[in-house]
Each structure stands twice: as structure tokens, then as C-alpha cells.
C-alpha positions as CSV (number, residue, x, y, z in Angstrom):
1,M,-16.7,1.1,-4.7
2,S,-18.6,-1.8,-3.5
3,R,-18.8,-3.7,-0.3
4,Y,-20.0,-7.1,1.1
5,S,-22.2,-7.8,4.1
6,A,-19.4,-7.3,6.7
7,N,-19.1,-3.8,5.4
8,K,-15.6,-4.4,3.8
9,V,-14.5,-3.2,0.6
10,I,-14.3,-5.7,-2.1
11,N,-13.9,-3.7,-5.2
12,I,-12.6,-0.4,-6.2
13,S,-13.0,1.0,-9.8
14,N,-11.6,4.2,-11.2
15,T,-13.3,6.0,-14.0
16,P,-12.6,9.5,-15.0
17,P,-15.2,12.0,-14.0
18,S,-15.6,13.2,-17.6
19,E,-16.2,9.8,-18.9
20,S,-18.8,8.3,-16.4
21,N,-20.4,6.1,-19.1
22,S,-17.1,4.5,-20.0
23,P,-15.6,1.4,-18.5
24,P,-13.4,1.7,-15.7
25,T,-9.6,2.2,-16.4
26,F,-8.7,0.5,-13.2
27,T,-10.1,-2.2,-10.9
28,A,-9.1,-3.5,-7.6
29,A,-10.7,-6.6,-6.0
30,F,-9.9,-7.8,-2.4
31,I,-10.5,-11.1,-0.6
32,Y,-10.6,-11.5,3.1
33,G,-10.0,-14.3,5.7
34,A,-12.1,-15.5,8.5
35,D,-10.3,-13.0,10.7
36,G,-11.4,-10.2,8.6
37,N,-8.0,-9.3,7.2
38,R,-7.1,-9.3,3.5
39,V,-5.4,-12.4,2.2
40,C,-5.5,-11.8,-1.5
41,S,-5.9,-8.8,-4.1
42,R,-6.3,-8.6,-7.9
43,W,-5.5,-5.6,-9.7
44,V,-6.3,-5.0,-13.5
45,P,-5.1,-1.2,-14.5
46,A,-5.7,-1.1,-18.4
47,P,-3.0,1.8,-18.8
48,W,-0.2,-0.3,-17.5
49,G,-1.1,-3.3,-19.5
50,V,-1.1,-5.5,-16.3
51,S,-3.2,-8.4,-16.3
52,A,-3.3,-9.1,-12.5
53,N,-1.5,-8.3,-9.3
54,R,-1.8,-10.9,-6.5
55,V,-1.2,-10.5,-3.0
56,R,-1.1,-13.3,-0.4
57,G,-1.2,-12.4,3.2
58,S,0.2,-14.1,6.2
59,G,-0.7,-13.8,9.9
60,R,-3.5,-12.2,11.6
61,T,-2.6,-8.6,10.1
62,G,-2.6,-9.6,6.6
63,K,1.0,-8.7,6.2
64,S,2.1,-9.7,2.5
65,I,4.8,-12.4,1.8
66,Y,4.5,-12.5,-1.9
67,E,3.4,-10.6,-5.0
68,R,3.3,-11.4,-8.5
69,T,2.8,-8.8,-11.3
70,T,2.2,-9.9,-15.0
71,Y,2.5,-7.4,-17.9
72,V,0.2,-8.6,-20.9
73,K,2.0,-6.7,-23.5
74,T,5.6,-8.0,-22.7
75,G,4.9,-11.1,-21.1
76,K,7.2,-10.0,-18.4
77,K,6.5,-11.5,-14.7
78,E,7.8,-9.6,-11.9
79,H,8.0,-11.8,-8.6
80,V,8.4,-9.9,-5.2
81,H,9.3,-11.7,-2.1
82,F,8.8,-9.8,1.4
83,V,11.4,-10.3,3.9
84,Y,10.8,-9.7,7.8
85,A,12.8,-9.9,10.9
86,G,10.3,-10.9,13.6
87,G,8.8,-7.9,15.4
88,A,11.5,-5.4,14.1
89,H,10.3,-2.4,12.3
90,G,7.0,-2.8,13.9
91,G,6.7,-6.2,12.2
92,N,6.7,-4.8,8.7
93,A,8.9,-6.2,5.9
94,F,12.5,-4.6,5.9
95,A,13.5,-5.8,2.4
96,L,12.3,-6.9,-0.9
97,R,13.8,-9.8,-3.0
98,V,12.7,-9.2,-6.7
99,V,13.0,-11.8,-9.4
100,T,12.0,-10.9,-13.0
101,E,11.0,-13.2,-16.0
102,D,10.7,-12.0,-19.4
103,Q,10.6,-13.4,-23.0
104,S,14.1,-12.4,-24.0
105,G,15.7,-15.5,-22.4
106,D,18.3,-13.0,-20.6
107,P,16.4,-11.7,-17.7
108,P,18.0,-9.2,-15.1
109,P,19.6,-10.7,-12.0
110,P,17.5,-10.9,-9.0
111,T,17.9,-7.7,-6.8
112,T,17.4,-7.0,-2.9
113,K,15.9,-3.8,-2.1
114,Y,15.9,-2.5,1.6
115,Y,13.3,-0.2,3.1
116,H,14.1,2.6,5.4
117,F,11.6,4.0,8.1
118,D,10.5,7.0,9.9
119,H,9.1,6.8,13.6
120,L,5.7,5.7,12.3
121,G,7.0,2.9,10.2
122,S,6.4,4.8,6.9
123,V,9.0,4.1,4.2
124,T,11.2,7.1,3.6
125,A,13.8,5.4,1.3
126,I,14.8,2.5,-0.8
127,S,18.6,1.2,-0.9
128,D,20.5,-1.5,-2.4
129,D,22.8,-4.0,-1.1
130,T,25.7,-1.5,-0.4
131,G,23.4,0.9,1.3
132,N,23.1,3.4,-1.5
133,V,19.7,4.9,-2.5
134,F,18.2,2.6,-5.2
135,G,17.4,4.3,-8.5
136,T,16.7,8.0,-8.7
137,T,16.6,10.5,-5.8
138,G,14.3,13.1,-7.8
139,G,11.5,13.4,-10.1
140,A,8.4,11.3,-10.4
141,A,10.2,7.9,-9.9
142,T,12.1,9.0,-6.9
143,T,12.8,6.3,-4.2
144,L,13.0,8.9,-1.4
145,F,9.7,9.3,0.1
146,G,7.9,12.4,2.1
147,Y,4.3,12.5,3.5
148,D,1.9,15.2,4.9
149,A,0.6,14.4,8.5
150,W,-2.2,12.1,7.0
151,G,-0.1,10.1,4.6
152,V,-0.4,12.0,1.4
153,R,2.8,11.7,-0.6
154,R,4.9,14.7,-1.0
155,N,8.3,15.4,-2.5
156,P,11.5,14.3,-0.7
157,D,12.0,17.9,0.6
158,G,8.6,18.0,2.0
159,T,7.0,20.4,-0.5
160,P,3.7,19.4,-2.1
161,A,4.0,17.1,-5.1
162,G,3.5,18.9,-8.3
163,S,2.9,15.9,-10.4
164,S,2.0,12.1,-9.7
165,L,4.8,10.4,-7.9
166,S,5.4,6.8,-9.1
167,L,4.6,3.8,-7.0
168,Q,7.8,1.6,-6.4
169,V,8.1,-2.2,-6.4
170,G,6.3,-3.6,-3.2
171,H,3.9,-0.5,-3.1
172,R,4.7,0.0,0.7
173,E,4.5,3.6,1.6
174,F,2.5,5.3,4.5
175,T,3.1,3.5,7.7
176,S,4.3,0.5,5.6
177,H,0.8,-0.3,4.3
178,E,0.2,-1.1,0.5
179,T,-0.9,1.8,-1.5
180,V,-3.5,1.0,-4.2
181,P,-2.3,2.5,-7.5
182,N,-4.3,4.9,-9.6
183,V,-6.8,5.8,-6.7
184,G,-4.6,7.2,-4.1
185,L,-6.1,4.9,-1.2
186,V,-4.1,3.0,1.2
187,N,-5.2,-0.7,2.0
188,M,-4.8,-1.1,5.9
189,N,-5.8,-4.8,5.6
190,G,-9.0,-4.7,7.6
191,R,-10.2,-1.4,6.1
192,V,-9.2,1.1,3.1
193,Y,-8.0,4.4,4.2
194,D,-8.1,7.8,2.1
195,P,-5.1,10.0,3.0
196,D,-6.8,13.0,1.2
197,L,-9.6,12.9,3.7
198,G,-7.8,11.4,6.5
199,R,-10.7,9.1,6.8
200,F,-11.5,5.3,6.6
201,L,-14.0,4.5,3.9
202,T,-16.0,2.2,6.0
203,P,-17.0,2.4,9.7
204,D,-14.9,0.9,12.5
205,P,-16.8,-2.1,14.2
206,N,-14.7,-1.7,17.4
207,V,-14.9,1.0,20.1
208,Q,-11.1,0.6,21.2
209,A,-11.3,3.3,24.2
210,V,-14.6,3.8,25.8
211,A,-13.5,6.7,27.7
212,N,-12.0,8.6,24.7
213,L,-14.8,10.4,22.7
214,Q,-12.6,10.0,19.5
215,S,-13.2,6.4,19.6
216,Y,-16.9,7.0,18.7
217,N,-16.0,8.5,15.4
218,R,-16.0,5.3,13.4
219,Y,-14.5,6.7,10.3
220,S,-11.7,8.7,12.0
221,Y,-8.0,7.5,11.7
222,V,-6.0,7.0,14.9
223,L,-7.9,9.1,17.2
224,N,-7.2,12.1,14.9
225,N,-3.5,11.9,15.9
226,P,-1.6,10.8,12.8
227,L,1.8,12.0,14.1
228,R,1.8,9.8,17.1
229,Y,-0.2,6.6,16.3
230,T,-0.6,4.0,13.4
231,D,-3.2,1.5,12.7
232,P,-1.4,-1.9,11.6
233,T,-4.7,-3.8,11.0
234,G,-7.4,-1.2,10.1
235,Y,-9.2,-2.0,13.2
236,A,-7.1,-0.5,16.3
237,W,-4.6,2.3,16.8
238,Y,-1.2,1.7,17.9
239,S,1.6,3.6,19.6
240,F,5.2,3.1,18.6
């Protein structure tokens, strides 16, 4: 992981511990705007055969409006448009419009997928136009989501995940933030968060509540109270 002078993560690489001298199997690079929030990212995960995944942010919180994923091996391109309803759902996207291009000349029709949320704004399910759960409700590719208190993915019934759970289109999970594939981190726009540690990877430049001692722990997540608060920007806790 590397940072630039403002102490923001600009590059994350994933190399298996047993192959420390090998090139990384996954790389994520991030670009930030003048307000300190992410405006673009590029992912190059070799195992997927994906050349790039670009995210363009909108507004001061870096909310995504469009993603494009290109698959090198097949030439397929997947375009994802995020749909918002003003400040509803905590200002998070409530639906995705997915358009796919492929080399067959007969691509699948565009689809609309709808998010369902819990009280923190975490995605708990993805449904189709008729309200039915999209895809499978079990196994690694389930579109039903569960989390522990700090945001680690769990099985839909709340039990620990016995194997890796697949990311769905849009990659929005815990508190509707973007999950970075292959490394288990959550991009909260201003900073990157590790749900396994329950901590940010870079220090907070702000002291939000001077009378609260938890505010002086610069790496802590939402005053160490993740069941009540969220952090929409990576810089300040927020209560729904």
C-alpha cells in the first residue's frame, strides 16, 4: 500500500505471503479531487482477466455515478449506472442500471437491480423489477448480505462465511460503500477502512467532537460504535 503527501491511499497491491517476490495479483489505484474525496479508481485484477474498472465520483462525498469494467479475455464491457433519489436512503444509490456489450453481437438486455438496506444503509439484498431477489439466495454468489458489527461479510443467516463470498455488480456492501475486491477493504471515499481490524488505514485529519475522547483515536471507526453510526466521507461519523 502506498500513500501521497496528504496521507491518502493511492495504491493497494495484493501479493500472496508465500510469493513475496512475485508481482502482485491485484492492484487498485485511486485519484482524489480538491476536496479530498475519491473521484476515480482503476483496478487491475489479473485472476479475473479484467483490464480496468473505473469509477467517477459526483458531489462532495465522492458518490459513484458510473462504472465500466472491461474483460480482456472475452472483450466484454459492463457499464453500470447508479440511480439516486436525492437524500433518500442516506443519499446512497438505490438502484443500478446495467448494460453489457460483448463480441457476440447479441448482448443480454439491460437490467435494473434494486438495493435493499438496513438501518445503517448497508446493502442487505438485491432485487429485480418485480421485487424478487436477483440471482441466487445461497452460496458464494448470494445476493442476500449479512455483516458482523464492523462490516465483515457473513452468510445471510448471520453465521460466519465459510468461504469467500462473491462481489456483486456495483460492489456496494457495508454502509453502501465500495468494497475493494481481493483485499477485503472498504473505500469510504476520503479514507480506506479494514473491517477485519475495525480501523482505518490512515489517520483522521479532523477532531470531530473535542469533548469525546474517542475522537482522539485517529484510526478508530465511528467512535468505536459501529451499530449506531456510519462514516459517509471517511472523515466524520454520522447518525441515521
